Each structure stands twice: as structure tokens, then as C-alpha cells.
C-alpha positions, -999 to 999 in steps of 0.1 A, spaced: 0 3 1 14 37 -11 -6 64 10 6 100 8 4 120 40 -16 92 57 -42 88 22 -36 55 7 -31 58 -33 -23 29 -44 -16 -9 -42 10 -20 -71 46 -8 -77 55 8 -100 32 37 -105 31 69 -111 8 94 -89 6 132 -99 5 159 -75 10 194 -65 45 205 -60 55 206 -19 71 183 5 50 151 17 52 119 46 56 87 21 46 57 33 48 23 16 33 -11 33 35 -49 23 26 -74 48 59 -90 62 82 -67 50 93 -34 75 72 -2 64 89 27 48 85 59 58 102 92 40 93 131 40 102 136 3 96 170 -17 84 173 -52 95 201 -68 105 196 -104 75 176 -130 92 147 -133 102 129 -100 115 97 -99 112 75 -64 126 42 -59 119 26 -26 136 -11 -9 108 -22 16 134 -51 42 124 -83 51 116 -93 87 130 -112 101 118 -152 101 117 -172 136 135 -202 133 126 -233 166 147 -253 175 142 -287 190 168 -313 208 164 -344 228 165 -338 268 203 -354 268 212 -331 241 198 -296 260 230 -283 259 247 -286 230 260 -260 207 239 -244 176 257 -241 147 238 -217 114 261 -219 80 288 -232 105 288 -205 130 284 -211 165 254 -192 179 255 -203 216 237 -226 235 204 -245 231 200 -232 273 170 -268 269 153 -291 247 138 -262 225 149 -226 208 139 -194 198 160 -183 170 161 -147 149 172 -149 116 171 -139 80 144 -145 62 147 -152 28 182 -172 30 185 -205 25 206 -217 62 218 -247 73 213 -256 108 229 -284 127 235 -287 168 273 -297 184 276 -318 212 312 -327 226 324 -352 202 284 -358 194 270 -335 155 234 -336 151 227 -338 108 229 -314 89 196 -292 83 189 -269 53 161 -245 58 149 -212 42 124 -195 63 92 -170 44 95 -130 59 74 -123 97 77 -163 90 83 -198 114 93 -227 115 100 -260 138 132 -281 130 138 -315 154 165 -328 157 166 -365 170 200 -385 166 232 -373 175 265 -394 162 305 -396 168 314 -366 138 340 -370 122 369 -340 111 390 -341 77 425 -330 87 453 -321 66 487 -343 89 522 -326 69 559 -347 80 598 -340 77 607 -357 43 621 -382 65 589 -397 76 570 -396 43 565 -435 48 559 -427 88 532 -443 98 504 -416 111 493 -418 152 462 -393 166 456 -400 199 474 -428 204 453 -447 181 468 -457 141 447 -439 116 470 -443 81 497 -443 66 519 -414 40 524 -433 12 552 -416 4 540 -382 9 551 -351 31 510 -343 29 480 -365 31 440 -359 38 431 -383 66 398 -382 85 399 -386 121 372 -389 150 370 -354 160 383 -348 195 384 -315 219 421 -318 215 447 -338 192 480 -358 202 499 -369 173 527 -381 155 543 -403 132 568 -436 136 588 -447 102 612 -477 116 624 -474 151 614 -433 156 592 -410 161 584 -374 152 564 -350 164 572 -324 136 542 -332 127 520 -304 118 477 -303 111 462 -281 89 
């Protein structure tokens, strides 16, 4: 709805108006969008006015099993805080595809994709959690390019003649890593 000084004019855009020269309070409103308000001065025969309406945020309601009520919420891979209970309501940008997952220690939920219309809400439920794996790039000194790799005392694989190799490992808060070749060990191993 387009209004000049509170008087409804038309409800479609783009549109053309004939008004007298002067100052007006322009209001444009659309359901589920913030109202656009601007004081305008009409002082020439043809004058163009552009307005962008911003969508209202959307509300995401997340539900977690009781045993994971303290999980961390990740939106698009960024930590958005703790669940702090079995349900959590979060205001998110509307009309944008987002990913949502919950993480608690070594456990992670599935990743769910959502997109919510302006001013709307959506509920997603997380049921199952599993130990998550992460990819790590391991780099070793030249003389350890044929070594065995251990993370947290657990064998994860061989370098196979390479100084740099990617492995998928079980997530842990801390990773203690070393390479073993013949009777030697090296802790000069880096993870990316």
C-alpha cells in the first residue's frame, strides 16, 4: 500500500502519481516487510522515487532431545550459542537458505537446510546424534614421508611416500599427533 500523508493511493508498484508540488510523508507497506517511511519534496514536473522494503526476520524454533539440551547451535557453520534447554527460538534473516546443526562434545546432529519466508516461523527437530568425523591435512618432515600416523595414540593411516596427506578422523577437543617410521618418532607434524 502506498500512501501520501496517510492517504492511501495505490497498492501496486511501479506506479505513477500526479501530485501538487510540496512536501509529503510517503509510506509504503507490504505484509511481512518493514514499513518504508520518508519525507519527500516534490519540486519538479517528473521526479522518480525508489524505495527498498526490507523483509521482517523469520523465527526458527529448534528442538533437541532431552539428553542434548545443552548442545551448541551452528547456523551456516557459525556457533550461535547453546540450546539452554530442549527448545530454542532464534530470529534469523528471512529468504536465505541456511544450514543448522547441533554439536555436543564429540556428538553432532545431521545438518538440516532451511529457508523461511519473512515474518514466518519454522520448527526443526533433531532426533539423533553421532560421533562426528573431521578432515585433517597432515604434514610431516621429508624423512617421515613413509611413516605411520597416530592421533591420540590411535593408528589412523600411512603417509604412503607423501609429505602431506588428508585423513578423516574422529573429532576430539585435542589432537596429539605423531609419525612413526622404523624405530623413530616425530612430533614435528602439523595439522591444517
